[in-house]
N, C-alpha and C positions, 0 to 999 in steps of 0.2 A: 649559305655563305659562310667562308672560313676566314681566318687572318694568318698572315705570314710575316717574317721579320722584314723582308726587303722585297722590292719589285724585281723580278728577273729580267735578265737582259734581253731575253727573247720570250715574247708572250706564249703561253701555252695554247695550242690549237685544240678545240674540241670538235665533235661532231653531232649535229642534230638529225634525227631521223627525218624531220619535216623540212628543215631550212638549210642542211648541209653543215660545211665547216664553219667554225666562227672562232674569233680570238677571245681568250679570256681577259676580263677587264680588271685592272687594279687601281685602287685608290688609297693614298696615304693618308692616315688618321692623325690627329694632333697628338697621339702618344707615341707616334712612330711606327706603330703597327701598320700593316697593309691590308686592306680589305680586299678579297678576292671574289669577283663575280663570275662564277664559272657556268652560270646558266645562259642559255641562249635567249638573248635580248629580244629577238623577235618573238619568241614564244611568251616571254614576260610581257611584251606590249600587247600581244594578243589576249592573254590571260586578263590584264589590266583593262582591255577594252570590254571584255566580256562581262567582267565585274562591274563595270561602270554601267554598262547596258542593263544588267540585272538590277543594280541599285535603282536606275532610273525607272524600271518597270515596276520595281517594289513600292517606290515612292509615289508612282502614279497610281498604283492599286489602293495605297494606304490613303491617298488623297481622295480617291472616289468612294471609298469606305466610309472616311471621315465625313464627307459631305453627305452621303446617304444617311448616317446617323444624325448629322445636323438637320437634315431636312425633316426626318422623322421625329426628332425632339421637337423642333418648332411646331409640329403638327400636334403632337401629344401635349406640348405646353399649352397650345391654344384649344385644348378640350375636344379636339375632334376624335370621335370614337373609332375604335379598331374597324368597326363595321364600315365607316365612312372615310377611313384613312386613304388619302390619294384620290378620293372620288372627284370627277370633274364633271361639268355640265353635260359632256357627252353620256355620262352614266344615267341621266335622267331621261328616260324613255317616254315620249308623248304619245298618247294614244287619242287625244281629243283637243278641241280647240282651247279649252281653258287651261290644260297643261302646258300647251305650246305658249299660250301668251304669259303665263307665270313664269316659264322658263325665261323666256325673252325679256320679260321686265327684270328679272333677276340678274340676268347677265348684264343687261344695261347697267344696272345700278352698280355691279362691281367694275364694269369697263370705266366708269365715271369716278372711280374711287382714286383719291380721297376727295370726299366733299362733307358738308355739313348737314345732309338729308338724311333723315332716319327711315327705317322702313318696318311695317308691320306685315306679317305672313300670318294669315287666320285661315282656320278650316278644321275639318274634321281629322280624326287621326289617320295615319297610313297614307297621307295624300302626298308626302314627299316633301314637306317644308324643310325639315332638318337635313334631308339629303341635298337640297338646292343651297341651303345656308352653309354647309359643310363645303360644296363644290365652290362657292363664293371665296370662303376663307382660303381653299386650296390656290385660288388665283391670285391671292394677294399676301399670303402669310411669310412669304420669303422676304418681302419689302416692309411689311408693317406688322405691329404688335396686336394681335388679335385674340379674342377668347370667346369660345361658345360654352354656355355654362346653364345648367338648369336652374331656374329662378329659385327653386326650394333649397338648392345648395348654396346659393349666395346668402339666402336667409339664415341657413345652418351656419354658415362660416361667421357671419356677423355675431349671431348670438352666441357662439362658442367663444368668441373674442372677449366676453364678458366675464370668463373664468380667469381667475388670477394665475393660473397655471398655463395659460394660453400665451405664446409668443406675439401673437398677432393683436392689434388693436381695431375697434370700430373704425376709428379715424384712419388708421393705416390702409384697411381693407377698401374702404370707400374710395380713398385717394387712388389706390391701384386701379380700381375698376373705372374711375373717372378718367384716368390717364392713359387707358388703352386707345390705340388708334381706332379699333372697332370692338364693340362688345355686343355679343348676341346673347339675349336672354331667352333661353328655350323653356317651353311647357309653362308659360305664363299661366297661372290658374291653378298649378298643382299646389302652390302654398295655401295657407289657411285664409289668407287675407285679412289678417288682424291689423289693427292701427299701427303697430309696431312694424309688422312687415311692409305695410304701405310706405311708411316713413322711410324704412331702409331703401325702398325701390325708388322713392322719390328722390332721396338724396343723391343717388347714383345718376338717374336720369336727368335731374336738375343740373347736376354738377357737369356731366356732359353736355348738356344743352348750353349752359354758360360758357363752356370751352369750345363750343362748335363742333363737338365730336359726334360722330353718328352711331346710333344705337338700333340694333334690330330686335324686334320683339316677335317671337314665335308663339302661337297660342291655338288651342282647339276651341276657344270661345269666340263668339262674335265680338263686335267692337264694343257692344254695351257690356257685354259680360266682363271684357278687359278693363273697361272703365271702373265698373264695380269693384274688380279684384285689385286693382293697383291705383285707382284713383283717377279723376278725370283731368287733374292737372298733368299728370304724366303723359296721357295720351295726347293733350293739347300740345304739348312740347314736342312730341314725336311727330305730329302731323303738321306743325308749323313750318313754314317755308318751302312747302311742296313735298312734304314726307309722303313716302309710297305706301300704299296698303294693296296687298295682293290677296285676293280671295282664292282659296283652295276648295272648290264647292263641288267636288266630285267624291265617288265613293273611294274606300281604302283601296290601295294599290297592293296590300299584302294579301287580299282574298283571292 
């Protein structure tokens, strides 16, 4: 675009290879100068439309990418491992009646979420307990604040909070775990089972029990072993009101 001193009496006519002849446009400015629009306005309109369409495509692509990152971050923040990221119940392949029932019970539990009923998933290593729990989290994590975490890691976090250099406090961490919509404590029994650790776990489970928040416990121990490890009071709170217990009593699926 160029400027001239005044608008000519007869508009200049130019030719566009695509749209043919067109009149040059003139617009007077507040300074008295005249802007000369000597481009083909049909081409300008087409280019504007193309640019707008490209911007819309770029925006849609960014939206999809941002949503992908948000969904992945929600799952990572929920403690879902890379191995189980985006795993669904379809990824749990049943080869016997026990697995079919365990999968069905777990699916039913999450279909009825939210509720105040807790769940125990007990059985040997490699039987698919964590996979099913992760699939359950996958089904609700976009709506609810969840976390799956190894029990020993909870204990370590709480013990580390005693350090004067740690920004977390024991009270703050317990409040966080109590406040989750769903807490899954994995590998119950991997901790040492000291009185301090039992108190940590009780404070969390009891806090969630009092707030009517569901908790899922995953363990390779049987129910008696779990009671010995975390205390009978914890197990009683988890079982109260129809808490579910699923037994994974088959050989490891990893063999």
